[in-house]
N, CA, C and O atoms as a GROMACS GRO file, in nm:
protein
  608
    1MET      N    1   8.562  10.626  12.743
    1MET     CA    2   8.530  10.568  12.587
    1MET      C    3   8.656  10.533  12.512
    1MET      O    4   8.757  10.592  12.474
    2ILE      N    5   8.611  10.423  12.507
    2ILE     CA    6   8.770  10.341  12.410
    2ILE      C    7   8.736  10.407  12.250
    2ILE      O    8   8.630  10.421  12.188
    3VAL      N    9   8.874  10.438  12.220
    3VAL     CA   10   8.909  10.504  12.054
    3VAL      C   11   8.960  10.384  12.012
    3VAL      O   12   9.035  10.318  12.083
    4ASP      N   13   8.908  10.333  11.848
    4ASP     CA   14   8.989  10.246  11.774
    4ASP      C   15   9.057  10.328  11.660
    4ASP      O   16   9.004  10.411  11.586
    5ILE      N   17   9.174  10.289  11.661
    5ILE     CA   18   9.245  10.313  11.490
    5ILE      C   19   9.150  10.358  11.394
    5ILE      O   20   9.147  10.474  11.352
    6GLU      N   21   9.068  10.259  11.354
    6GLU     CA   22   8.976  10.295  11.239
    6GLU      C   23   8.906  10.381  11.247
    6GLU      O   24   8.856  10.411  11.138
    7HIS      N   25   8.858  10.474  11.378
    7HIS     CA   26   8.800  10.576  11.379
    7HIS      C   27   8.860  10.697  11.317
    7HIS      O   28   8.785  10.786  11.278
    8PHE      N   29   9.016  10.710  11.303
    8PHE     CA   30   9.084  10.801  11.241
    8PHE      C   31   9.207  10.766  11.130
    8PHE      O   32   9.296  10.843  11.095
    9LEU      N   33   9.191  10.650  11.093
    9LEU     CA   34   9.258  10.596  10.986
    9LEU      C   35   9.195  10.524  10.872
    9LEU      O   36   9.120  10.433  10.905
   10SER      N   37   9.207  10.542  10.765
   10SER     CA   38   9.158  10.451  10.670
   10SER      C   39   9.242  10.401  10.604
   10SER      O   40   9.356  10.447  10.596
   11PRO      N   41   9.184  10.247  10.518
   11PRO     CA   42   9.291  10.223  10.432
   11PRO      C   43   9.369  10.305  10.342
   11PRO      O   44   9.486  10.282  10.311
   12ALA      N   45   9.298  10.402  10.301
   12ALA     CA   46   9.391  10.492  10.175
   12ALA      C   47   9.461  10.615  10.252
   12ALA      O   48   9.499  10.715  10.191
   13ASP      N   49   9.472  10.599  10.379
   13ASP     CA   50   9.562  10.667  10.485
   13ASP      C   51   9.674  10.609  10.525
   13ASP      O   52   9.747  10.647  10.616
   14VAL      N   53   9.695  10.462  10.416
   14VAL     CA   54   9.828  10.384  10.481
   14VAL      C   55   9.917  10.409  10.363
   14VAL      O   56   9.847  10.411  10.262
   15VAL      N   57  10.041  10.430  10.338
   15VAL     CA   58  10.116  10.436  10.265
   15VAL      C   59  10.233  10.320  10.261
   15VAL      O   60  10.298  10.302  10.364
   16VAL      N   61  10.258  10.248  10.152
   16VAL     CA   62  10.374  10.142  10.209
   16VAL      C   63  10.489  10.209  10.092
   16VAL      O   64  10.466  10.285   9.998
   17GLY      N   65  10.607  10.156  10.132
   17GLY     CA   66  10.712  10.175  10.037
   17GLY      C   67  10.740  10.323  10.031
   17GLY      O   68  10.802  10.353   9.929
   18LEU      N   69  10.711  10.430  10.118
   18LEU     CA   70  10.723  10.580  10.079
   18LEU      C   71  10.923  10.616  10.114
   18LEU      O   72  10.985  10.564  10.206
   19ARG      N   73  10.968  10.689  10.038
   19ARG     CA   74  11.066  10.659  10.034
   19ARG      C   75  11.092  10.822  10.071
   19ARG      O   76  11.058  10.913   9.997
   20ALA      N   77  11.151  10.837  10.185
   20ALA     CA   78  11.234  10.970  10.228
   20ALA      C   79  11.402  10.951  10.260
   20ALA      O   80  11.457  10.844  10.285
   21SER      N   81  11.456  11.064  10.255
   21SER     CA   82  11.602  11.061  10.257
   21SER      C   83  11.640  11.089  10.442
   21SER      O   84  11.744  11.056  10.500
   22ASP      N   85  11.531  11.151  10.496
   22ASP     CA   86  11.562  11.194  10.647
   22ASP      C   87  11.388  11.225  10.685
   22ASP      O   88  11.278  11.224  10.631
   23LYS      N   89  11.446  11.247  10.800
   23LYS     CA   90  11.300  11.295  10.947
   23LYS      C   91  11.219  11.387  10.896
   23LYS      O   92  11.097  11.376  10.910
   24ARG      N   93  11.278  11.496  10.828
   24ARG     CA   94  11.186  11.624  10.779
   24ARG      C   95  11.169  11.592  10.654
   24ARG      O   96  11.093  11.675  10.603
   25ALA      N   97  11.218  11.479  10.547
   25ALA     CA   98  11.136  11.453  10.422
   25ALA      C   99  11.024  11.354  10.460
   25ALA      O  100  10.918  11.354  10.397
   26ALA      N  101  11.046  11.265  10.568
   26ALA     CA  102  10.929  11.196  10.602
   26ALA      C  103  10.804  11.285  10.645
   26ALA      O  104  10.691  11.280  10.596
   27LEU      N  105  10.847  11.366  10.745
   27LEU     CA  106  10.740  11.484  10.782
   27LEU      C  107  10.648  11.534  10.745
   27LEU      O  108  10.542  11.558  10.802
   28GLN      N  109  10.696  11.564  10.601
   28GLN     CA  110  10.727  11.664  10.503
   28GLN      C  111  10.575  11.595  10.428
   28GLN      O  112  10.457  11.628  10.442
   29ALA      N  113  10.637  11.490  10.348
   29ALA     CA  114  10.545  11.366  10.291
   29ALA      C  115  10.410  11.362  10.354
   29ALA      O  116  10.311  11.382  10.284
   30LEU      N  117  10.400  11.340  10.468
   30LEU     CA  118  10.317  11.271  10.568
   30LEU      C  119  10.231  11.435  10.564
   30LEU      O  120  10.125  11.431  10.501
   31ALA      N  121  10.257  11.532  10.607
   31ALA     CA  122  10.155  11.660  10.620
   31ALA      C  123  10.123  11.676  10.490
   31ALA      O  124  10.003  11.681  10.465
   32GLY      N  125  10.209  11.685  10.391
   32GLY     CA  126  10.159  11.685  10.288
   32GLY      C  127   9.996  11.607  10.236
   32GLY      O  128   9.895  11.662  10.191
   33HIS      N  129  10.023  11.470  10.262
   33HIS     CA  130   9.900  11.389  10.278
   33HIS      C  131   9.815  11.431  10.347
   33HIS      O  132   9.714  11.441  10.278
   34MET      N  133   9.788  11.475  10.494
   34MET     CA  134   9.673  11.545  10.567
   34MET      C  135   9.657  11.691  10.493
   34MET      O  136   9.545  11.730  10.462
   35ALA      N  137   9.739  11.746  10.474
   35ALA     CA  138   9.689  11.858  10.406
   35ALA      C  139   9.606  11.851  10.262
   35ALA      O  140   9.509  11.916  10.224
   36SER      N  141   9.656  11.782  10.220
   36SER     CA  142   9.533  11.734  10.137
   36SER      C  143   9.422  11.659  10.119
   36SER      O  144   9.338  11.664  10.030
   37LYS      N  145   9.435  11.570  10.239
   37LYS     CA  146   9.314  11.508  10.304
   37LYS      C  147   9.214  11.578  10.326
   37LYS      O  148   9.106  11.563  10.268
   38LEU      N  149   9.247  11.691  10.439
   38LEU     CA  150   9.153  11.760  10.517
   38LEU      C  151   9.132  11.877  10.458
   38LEU      O  152   9.045  11.955  10.495
   39ASN      N  153   9.219  11.899  10.354
   39ASN     CA  154   9.229  12.077  10.270
   39ASN      C  155   9.282  12.176  10.370
   39ASN      O  156   9.243  12.292  10.383
   40PHE      N  157   9.360  12.126  10.425
   40PHE     CA  158   9.426  12.221  10.481
   40PHE      C  159   9.576  12.252  10.404
   40PHE      O  160   9.617  12.187  10.308
   41SER      N  161   9.655  12.379  10.475
   41SER     CA  162   9.750  12.442  10.433
   41SER      C  163   9.882  12.353  10.483
   41SER      O  164   9.912  12.347  10.602
   42LEU      N  165   9.971  12.274  10.363
   42LEU     CA  166  10.037  12.218  10.416
   42LEU      C  167  10.177  12.282  10.512
   42LEU      O  168  10.247  12.207  10.579
   43HIS      N  169  10.203  12.440  10.503
   43HIS     CA  170  10.252  12.499  10.524
   43HIS      C  171  10.204  12.479  10.696
   43HIS      O  172  10.279  12.439  10.785
   44ASP      N  173  10.103  12.506  10.706
   44ASP     CA  174  10.062  12.501  10.859
   44ASP      C  175  10.051  12.372  10.940
   44ASP      O  176  10.076  12.369  11.061
   45VAL      N  177  10.014  12.267  10.872
   45VAL     CA  178  10.040  12.118  10.875
   45VAL      C  179  10.187  12.077  10.940
   45VAL      O  180  10.213  12.042  11.056
   46LEU      N  181  10.280  12.096  10.820
   46LEU     CA  182  10.424  12.072  10.870
   46LEU      C  183  10.486  12.134  10.972
   46LEU      O  184  10.578  12.084  11.036
   47ASN      N  185  10.427  12.270  10.996
   47ASN     CA  186  10.490  12.354  11.114
   47ASN      C  187  10.442  12.334  11.234
   47ASN      O  188  10.498  12.366  11.339
   48ALA      N  189  10.317  12.270  11.221
   48ALA     CA  190  10.269  12.225  11.372
   48ALA      C  191  10.325  12.078  11.422
   48ALA      O  192  10.341  12.053  11.541
   49VAL      N  193  10.345  12.005  11.340
   49VAL     CA  194  10.418  11.884  11.322
   49VAL      C  195  10.555  11.890  11.389
   49VAL      O  196  10.593  11.831  11.490
   50LEU      N  197  10.639  12.003  11.285
   50LEU     CA  198  10.800  12.029  11.326
   50LEU      C  199  10.785  12.125  11.472
   50LEU      O  200  10.879  12.128  11.552
   51SER      N  201  10.700  12.175  11.490
   51SER     CA  202  10.718  12.260  11.636
   51SER      C  203  10.692  12.152  11.734
   51SER      O  204  10.764  12.155  11.834
   52ARG      N  205  10.583  12.033  11.724
   52ARG     CA  206  10.608  11.954  11.851
   52ARG      C  207  10.734  11.890  11.846
   52ARG      O  208  10.793  11.879  11.953
   53GLU      N  209  10.790  11.846  11.742
   53GLU     CA  210  10.931  11.764  11.708
   53GLU      C  211  11.014  11.827  11.777
   53GLU      O  212  11.104  11.761  11.828
   54GLU      N  213  11.011  11.966  11.798
   54GLU     CA  214  11.109  12.051  11.844
   54GLU      C  215  11.154  12.031  12.002
   54GLU      O  216  11.266  12.047  12.052
   55LEU      N  217  10.963  11.969  12.097
   55LEU     CA  218  10.973  11.950  12.229
   55LEU      C  219  11.052  11.848  12.253
   55LEU      O  220  11.095  11.843  12.369
   56GLY      N  221  11.088  11.753  12.172
   56GLY     CA  222  11.131  11.628  12.204
   56GLY      C  223  11.074  11.523  12.048
   56GLY      O  224  10.966  11.539  11.992
   57SER      N  225  11.171  11.433  12.012
   57SER     CA  226  11.135  11.344  11.945
   57SER      C  227  11.029  11.269  11.960
   57SER      O  228  11.024  11.246  12.081
   58THR      N  229  10.934  11.212  11.903
   58THR     CA  230  10.807  11.122  11.906
   58THR      C  231  10.862  10.999  11.845
   58THR      O  232  10.768  10.919  11.836
   59GLY      N  233  10.960  10.953  11.804
   59GLY     CA  234  11.036  10.839  11.807
   59GLY      C  235  11.042  10.732  11.889
   59GLY      O  236  11.149  10.701  11.941
   60MET      N  237  10.900  10.646  11.916
   60MET     CA  238  10.925  10.586  12.044
   60MET      C  239  11.011  10.484  12.040
   60MET      O  240  11.042  10.456  12.156
   61GLY      N  241  11.060  10.419  11.967
   61GLY     CA  242  11.162  10.287  11.962
   61GLY      C  243  11.103  10.164  11.879
   61GLY      O  244  10.984  10.156  11.849
   62ASN      N  245  11.182  10.086  11.852
   62ASN     CA  246  11.163   9.978  11.799
   62ASN      C  247  11.084  10.010  11.667
   62ASN      O  248  10.972   9.970  11.634
   63GLY      N  249  11.159  10.081  11.608
   63GLY     CA  250  11.168  10.146  11.437
   63GLY      C  251  11.064  10.208  11.416
   63GLY      O  252  11.038  10.241  11.300
   64VAL      N  253  10.962  10.248  11.539
   64VAL     CA  254  10.798  10.312  11.532
   64VAL      C  255  10.848  10.520  11.583
   64VAL      O  256  10.901  10.554  11.688
   65ALA      N  257  10.820  10.582  11.509
   65ALA     CA  258  10.789  10.704  11.514
   65ALA      C  259  10.622  10.765  11.524
   65ALA      O  260  10.554  10.723  11.431
   66VAL      N  261  10.552  10.852  11.617
   66VAL     CA  262  10.439  10.875  11.625
   66VAL      C  263  10.422  11.047  11.630
   66VAL      O  264  10.396  11.111  11.732
   67PRO      N  265  10.442  11.106  11.492
   67PRO     CA  266  10.446  11.240  11.530
   67PRO      C  267  10.299  11.292  11.517
   67PRO      O  268  10.206  11.259  11.444
   68HIS      N  269  10.316  11.408  11.640
   68HIS     CA  270  10.149  11.451  11.634
   68HIS      C  271  10.147  11.584  11.670
   68HIS      O  272  10.230  11.642  11.740
   69ALA      N  273  10.033  11.637  11.615
   69ALA     CA  274   9.981  11.790  11.627
   69ALA      C  275   9.902  11.831  11.665
   69ALA      O  276   9.802  11.771  11.626
   70ARG      N  277   9.874  11.933  11.747
   70ARG     CA  278   9.749  11.983  11.740
   70ARG      C  279   9.726  12.149  11.657
   70ARG      O  280   9.805  12.244  11.654
   71LEU      N  281   9.570  12.136  11.588
   71LEU     CA  282   9.566  12.256  11.550
   71LEU      C  283   9.427  12.267  11.521
   71LEU      O  284   9.354  12.171  11.495
   72ASP      N  285   9.376  12.444  11.530
   72ASP     CA  286   9.269  12.513  11.566
   72ASP      C  287   9.164  12.396  11.430
   72ASP      O  288   9.067  12.329  11.468
   73ALA      N  289   9.199  12.397  11.318
   73ALA     CA  290   9.121  12.348  11.216
   73ALA      C  291   9.070  12.219  11.261
   73ALA      O  292   8.950  12.198  11.246
   74VAL      N  293   9.144  12.128  11.314
   74VAL     CA  294   9.117  11.982  11.324
   74VAL      C  295   8.969  11.956  11.440
   74VAL      O  296   8.958  12.004  11.553
   75THR      N  297   8.889  11.886  11.381
   75THR     CA  298   8.767  11.882  11.478
   75THR      C  299   8.769  11.733  11.500
   75THR      O  300   8.677  11.694  11.571
   76HIS      N  301   8.850  11.641  11.457
   76HIS     CA  302   8.840  11.519  11.542
   76HIS      C  303   8.984  11.460  11.460
   76HIS      O  304   9.035  11.509  11.360
   77PRO      N  305   9.028  11.343  11.533
   77PRO     CA  306   9.164  11.304  11.524
   77PRO      C  307   9.144  11.255  11.367
   77PRO      O  308   9.029  11.236  11.326
   78ALA      N  309   9.284  11.230  11.261
   78ALA     CA  310   9.315  11.215  11.178
   78ALA      C  311   9.440  11.139  11.146
   78ALA      O  312   9.529  11.173  11.224
   79GLY      N  313   9.474  11.064  11.074
   79GLY     CA  314   9.623  11.026  11.081
   79GLY      C  315   9.628  10.917  10.945
   79GLY      O  316   9.557  10.839  10.882
   80VAL      N  317   9.758  10.968  10.950
   80VAL     CA  318   9.844  10.874  10.817
   80VAL      C  319   9.930  10.762  10.859
   80VAL      O  320   9.995  10.793  10.959
   81LEU      N  321   9.948  10.664  10.825
   81LEU     CA  322  10.057  10.572  10.859
   81LEU      C  323  10.136  10.556  10.742
   81LEU      O  324  10.074  10.557  10.636
   82ALA      N  325  10.288  10.537  10.739
   82ALA     CA  326  10.370  10.499  10.647
   82ALA      C  327  10.444  10.409  10.645
   82ALA      O  328  10.491  10.424  10.757
   83ARG      N  329  10.511  10.297  10.593
   83ARG     CA  330  10.621  10.211  10.592
   83ARG      C  331  10.687  10.230  10.537
   83ARG      O  332  10.653  10.232  10.419
   84LEU      N  333  10.844  10.261  10.569
   84LEU     CA  334  10.926  10.351  10.486
   84LEU      C  335  10.997  10.256  10.404
   84LEU      O  336  11.020  10.142  10.445
   85LYS      N  337  11.040  10.306  10.264
   85LYS     CA  338  11.109  10.204  10.185
   85LYS      C  339  11.224  10.142  10.258
   85LYS      O  340  11.260  10.024  10.256
   86HIS      N  341  11.294  10.286  10.349
   86HIS     CA  342  11.428  10.294  10.377
   86HIS      C  343  11.418  10.326  10.541
   86HIS      O  344  11.389  10.438  10.584
   87PRO      N  345  11.440  10.231  10.610
   87PRO     CA  346  11.487  10.319  10.733
   87PRO      C  347  11.526  10.447  10.775
   87PRO      O  348  11.631  10.478  10.719
   88ILE      N  349  11.486  10.534  10.850
   88ILE     CA  350  11.556  10.675  10.882
   88ILE      C  351  11.601  10.679  11.006
   88ILE      O  352  11.582  10.595  11.094
   89ALA      N  353  11.665  10.782  11.013
   89ALA     CA  354  11.707  10.848  11.146
   89ALA      C  355  11.615  10.906  11.220
   89ALA      O  356  11.562  10.993  11.151
   90PHE      N  357  11.568  10.903  11.330
   90PHE     CA  358  11.471  10.989  11.370
   90PHE      C  359  11.425  11.053  11.513
   90PHE      O  360  11.319  11.085  11.566
   91ASP      N  361  11.583  11.053  11.549
   91ASP     CA  362  11.603  11.054  11.718
   91ASP      C  363  11.513  11.005  11.802
   91ASP      O  364  11.453  11.064  11.892
   92ALA      N  365  11.504  10.881  11.764
   92ALA     CA  366  11.392  10.754  11.840
   92ALA      C  367  11.489  10.701  11.987
   92ALA      O  368  11.609  10.675  12.002
   93ILE      N  369  11.363  10.700  12.086
   93ILE     CA  370  11.448  10.670  12.258
   93ILE      C  371  11.542  10.588  12.248
   93ILE      O  372  11.634  10.600  12.329
   94ASP      N  373  11.548  10.492  12.156
   94ASP     CA  374  11.658  10.335  12.163
   94ASP      C  375  11.791  10.394  12.061
   94ASP      O  376  11.907  10.356  12.075
   95GLY      N  377  11.748  10.493  11.957
   95GLY     CA  378  11.867  10.544  11.897
   95GLY      C  379  11.828  10.458  11.807
   95GLY      O  380  11.935  10.449  11.746
   96HIS      N  381  11.741  10.374  11.739
   96HIS     CA  382  11.718  10.330  11.637
   96HIS      C  383  11.648  10.363  11.498
   96HIS      O  384  11.526  10.384  11.504
   97PRO      N  385  11.687  10.367  11.420
   97PRO     CA  386  11.638  10.390  11.274
   97PRO      C  387  11.473  10.396  11.277
   97PRO      O  388  11.446  10.386  11.397
   98VAL      N  389  11.383  10.404  11.222
   98VAL     CA  390  11.243  10.448  11.183
   98VAL      C  391  11.221  10.394  11.075
   98VAL      O  392  11.290  10.422  10.977
   99ASP      N  393  11.117  10.301  11.070
   99ASP     CA  394  11.062  10.260  10.979
   99ASP      C  395  10.910  10.252  10.947
   99ASP      O  396  10.867  10.253  10.832
  100LEU      N  397  10.845  10.245  11.038
  100LEU     CA  398  10.700  10.278  11.050
  100LEU      C  399  10.664  10.439  11.144
  100LEU      O  400  10.698  10.466  11.259
  101VAL      N  401  10.597  10.512  11.060
  101VAL     CA  402  10.573  10.637  11.110
  101VAL      C  403  10.428  10.683  11.102
  101VAL      O  404  10.377  10.703  10.992
  102PHE      N  405  10.366  10.699  11.209
  102PHE     CA  406  10.210  10.711  11.203
  102PHE      C  407  10.187  10.878  11.258
  102PHE      O  408  10.209  10.918  11.372
  103LEU      N  409  10.131  10.968  11.131
  103LEU     CA  410  10.141  11.093  11.184
  103LEU      C  411   9.970  11.118  11.210
  103LEU      O  412   9.879  11.099  11.130
  104LEU      N  413   9.962  11.158  11.324
  104LEU     CA  414   9.817  11.226  11.382
  104LEU      C  415   9.831  11.328  11.437
  104LEU      O  416   9.928  11.374  11.498
  105LEU      N  417   9.680  11.390  11.405
  105LEU     CA  418   9.670  11.544  11.380
  105LEU      C  419   9.538  11.508  11.517
  105LEU      O  420   9.459  11.414  11.523
  106LEU      N  421   9.555  11.612  11.602
  106LEU     CA  422   9.446  11.630  11.685
  106LEU      C  423   9.398  11.765  11.716
  106LEU      O  424   9.470  11.863  11.701
  107PRO      N  425   9.237  11.774  11.772
  107PRO     CA  426   9.196  11.898  11.805
  107PRO      C  427   9.277  11.953  11.926
  107PRO      O  428   9.336  11.897  12.019
  108THR      N  429   9.253  12.109  11.883
  108THR     CA  430   9.378  12.160  12.025
  108THR      C  431   9.268  12.172  12.096
  108THR      O  432   9.303  12.278  12.148
  109SER      N  433   9.153  12.150  12.147
  109SER     CA  434   9.098  12.114  12.312
  109SER      C  435   9.028  11.990  12.268
  109SER      O  436   8.933  11.976  12.191
  110PRO      N  437   9.118  11.874  12.358
  110PRO     CA  438   9.083  11.781  12.354
  110PRO      C  439   8.981  11.717  12.429
  110PRO      O  440   8.983  11.739  12.550
  111GLN      N  441   8.894  11.642  12.384
  111GLN     CA  442   8.811  11.613  12.500
  111GLN      C  443   8.730  11.477  12.475
  111GLN      O  444   8.696  11.436  12.364
  112GLY      N  445   8.702  11.408  12.605
  112GLY     CA  446   8.672  11.270  12.606
  112GLY      C  447   8.736  11.148  12.507
  112GLY      O  448   8.828  11.081  12.552
  113ALA      N  449   8.692  11.128  12.394
  113ALA     CA  450   8.762  11.013  12.281
  113ALA      C  451   8.859  11.053  12.243
  113ALA      O  452   8.947  10.971  12.217
  114GLN      N  453   8.886  11.204  12.222
  114GLN     CA  454   9.006  11.244  12.189
  114GLN      C  455   9.111  11.195  12.241
  114GLN      O  456   9.178  11.116  12.175
  115LEU      N  457   9.140  11.221  12.338
  115LEU     CA  458   9.232  11.210  12.437
  115LEU      C  459   9.298  11.081  12.417
  115LEU      O  460   9.420  11.061  12.423
  116ASN      N  461   9.186  10.979  12.385
  116ASN     CA  462   9.255  10.829  12.327
  116ASN      C  463   9.307  10.805  12.239
  116ASN      O  464   9.371  10.700  12.230
  117ALA      N  465   9.299  10.904  12.127
  117ALA     CA  466   9.375  10.822  12.005
  117ALA      C  467   9.530  10.838  12.036
  117ALA      O  468   9.577  10.725  12.030
  118LEU      N  469   9.622  10.921  12.063
  118LEU     CA  470   9.692  10.906  12.079
  118LEU      C  471   9.762  10.797  12.176
  118LEU      O  472   9.880  10.775  12.148
  119ALA      N  473   9.721  10.741  12.261
  119ALA     CA  474   9.744  10.656  12.344
  119ALA      C  475   9.695  10.544  12.255
  119ALA      O  476   9.797  10.483  12.224
  120CYS      N  477   9.600  10.491  12.202
  120CYS     CA  478   9.566  10.415  12.112
  120CYS      C  479   9.674  10.372  12.034
  120CYS      O  480   9.742  10.272  12.052
  121VAL      N  481   9.685  10.468  11.935
  121VAL     CA  482   9.813  10.446  11.856
  121VAL      C  483   9.971  10.387  11.919
  121VAL      O  484  10.053  10.306  11.876
  122SER      N  485   9.967  10.443  11.998
  122SER     CA  486  10.077  10.385  12.058
  122SER      C  487  10.095  10.276  12.144
  122SER      O  488  10.201  10.220  12.172
  123ARG      N  489   9.997  10.254  12.177
  123ARG     CA  490   9.960  10.100  12.224
  123ARG      C  491   9.978   9.990  12.138
  123ARG      O  492  10.042   9.892  12.176
  124ARG      N  493   9.917   9.998  12.002
  124ARG     CA  494   9.909   9.953  11.903
  124ARG      C  495  10.037   9.916  11.846
  124ARG      O  496  10.044   9.803  11.797
  125LEU      N  497  10.151   9.998  11.842
  125LEU     CA  498  10.260  10.000  11.772
  125LEU      C  499  10.369   9.987  11.874
  125LEU      O  500  10.488  10.017  11.867
  126ARG      N  501  10.289   9.928  11.981
  126ARG     CA  502  10.410   9.878  12.113
  126ARG      C  503  10.394   9.729  12.092
  126ARG      O  504  10.484   9.659  12.139
  127ASP      N  505  10.297   9.669  12.031
  127ASP     CA  506  10.304   9.544  12.046
  127ASP      C  507  10.372   9.454  11.925
  127ASP      O  508  10.348   9.501  11.814
  128ALA      N  509  10.428   9.373  11.925
  128ALA     CA  510  10.561   9.332  11.876
  128ALA      C  511  10.488   9.238  11.710
  128ALA      O  512  10.537   9.229  11.597
  129ASP      N  513  10.361   9.184  11.767
  129ASP     CA  514  10.284   9.100  11.659
  129ASP      C  515  10.207   9.178  11.552
  129ASP      O  516  10.174   9.141  11.440
  130VAL      N  517  10.189   9.286  11.609
  130VAL     CA  518  10.129   9.418  11.478
  130VAL      C  519  10.241   9.470  11.438
  130VAL      O  520  10.241   9.485  11.316
  131LEU      N  521  10.371   9.516  11.506
  131LEU     CA  522  10.475   9.547  11.450
  131LEU      C  523  10.535   9.424  11.313
  131LEU      O  524  10.558   9.448  11.194
  132MET      N  525  10.544   9.304  11.384
  132MET     CA  526  10.599   9.200  11.282
  132MET      C  527  10.482   9.197  11.154
  132MET      O  528  10.507   9.180  11.034
  133LYS      N  529  10.348   9.218  11.218
  133LYS     CA  530  10.240   9.177  11.099
  133LYS      C  531  10.258   9.342  10.954
  133LYS      O  532  10.265   9.348  10.831
  134ALA      N  533  10.258   9.421  11.044
  134ALA     CA  534  10.302   9.522  10.946
  134ALA      C  535  10.413   9.557  10.854
  134ALA      O  536  10.406   9.636  10.760
  135ARG      N  537  10.532   9.478  10.900
  135ARG     CA  538  10.642   9.527  10.834
  135ARG      C  539  10.646   9.371  10.731
  135ARG      O  540  10.750   9.352  10.669
  136ARG      N  541  10.573   9.304  10.723
  136ARG     CA  542  10.558   9.186  10.658
  136ARG      C  543  10.429   9.198  10.562
  136ARG      O  544  10.397   9.101  10.494
  137ALA      N  545  10.358   9.308  10.558
  137ALA     CA  546  10.249   9.326  10.489
  137ALA      C  547  10.279   9.330  10.328
  137ALA      O  548  10.382   9.393  10.302
  138SER      N  549  10.227   9.290  10.243
  138SER     CA  550  10.259   9.278  10.102
  138SER      C  551  10.163   9.386  10.056
  138SER      O  552  10.131   9.375   9.938
  139ASP      N  553  10.114   9.481  10.118
  139ASP     CA  554  10.038   9.616  10.037
  139ASP      C  555   9.984   9.716  10.160
  139ASP      O  556   9.985   9.680  10.278
  140SER      N  557   9.950   9.813  10.127
  140SER     CA  558   9.898   9.902  10.247
  140SER      C  559   9.737   9.850  10.318
  140SER      O  560   9.693   9.888  10.427
  141ASP      N  561   9.659   9.740  10.206
  141ASP     CA  562   9.529   9.684  10.289
  141ASP      C  563   9.595   9.589  10.422
  141ASP      O  564   9.550   9.565  10.534
  142ALA      N  565   9.719   9.549  10.355
  142ALA     CA  566   9.761   9.444  10.491
  142ALA      C  567   9.785   9.522  10.621
  142ALA      O  568   9.734   9.521  10.733
  143VAL      N  569   9.906   9.605  10.546
  143VAL     CA  570   9.925   9.680  10.681
  143VAL      C  571   9.800   9.756  10.751
  143VAL      O  572   9.809   9.773  10.872
  144TYR      N  573   9.697   9.797  10.692
  144TYR     CA  574   9.595   9.847  10.713
  144TYR      C  575   9.540   9.740  10.844
  144TYR      O  576   9.547   9.767  10.964
  145THR      N  577   9.494   9.639  10.795
  145THR     CA  578   9.473   9.530  10.902
  145THR      C  579   9.568   9.490  10.967
  145THR      O  580   9.521   9.408  11.047
  146ALA      N  581   9.679   9.499  10.983
  146ALA     CA  582   9.769   9.466  11.080
  146ALA      C  583   9.750   9.534  11.209
  146ALA      O  584   9.746   9.501  11.328
  147VAL      N  585   9.736   9.662  11.128
  147VAL     CA  586   9.717   9.792  11.277
  147VAL      C  587   9.582   9.814  11.319
  147VAL      O  588   9.552   9.894  11.407
  148THR      N  589   9.491   9.733  11.248
  148THR     CA  590   9.358   9.772  11.334
  148THR      C  591   9.300   9.668  11.368
  148THR      O  592   9.225   9.679  11.465
  149SER      N  593   9.312   9.541  11.307
  149SER     CA  594   9.226   9.420  11.398
  149SER      C  595   9.288   9.394  11.514
  149SER      O  596   9.404   9.411  11.554
  150ARG      N  597   9.155   9.332  11.580
  150ARG     CA  598   9.194   9.296  11.719
  150ARG      C  599   9.194   9.118  11.714
  150ARG      O  600   9.128   9.044  11.641
  151VAL      N  601   9.287   9.085  11.815
  151VAL     CA  602   9.300   8.960  11.817
  151VAL      C  603   9.212   8.913  11.912
  151VAL      O  604   9.192   8.987  12.009
  152ALA      N  605   9.140   8.778  11.904
  152ALA     CA  606   9.043   8.728  12.041
  152ALA      C  607   9.123   8.683  12.104
  152ALA      O  608   9.095   8.634  12.214
   0.00000   0.00000   0.00000
């Protein structure tokens, strides 16, 4: 089963102009968004995300990072996307700073469509046209449209 980003990202979960001085500040802000949205502990979300980052950076290149973590309390994939006010160092594989960060929380026991959520985000955020539109978008609704719309 193919999963689409709109199954786990809503327009309210797109932040434009997020100010973060570094990787940890960006992750903390996005973890706070998810903790509030899902009624989870910020401490639990942030620790899970930071633990995953310790295994290897989720900066996938081209100014994009897809930090993610699995949590027992998560029953289905949930995400938040931020376009940063200023790019930050993220230990990305290409060494370039990151300005688009998509935080994804996943269930601990992946099954079916949930396995595809991370692949879906990664695939969309590797598309040069999607990235261009997301970076040029005037507001969060336009960024949402850029990452969720499919070209015919």
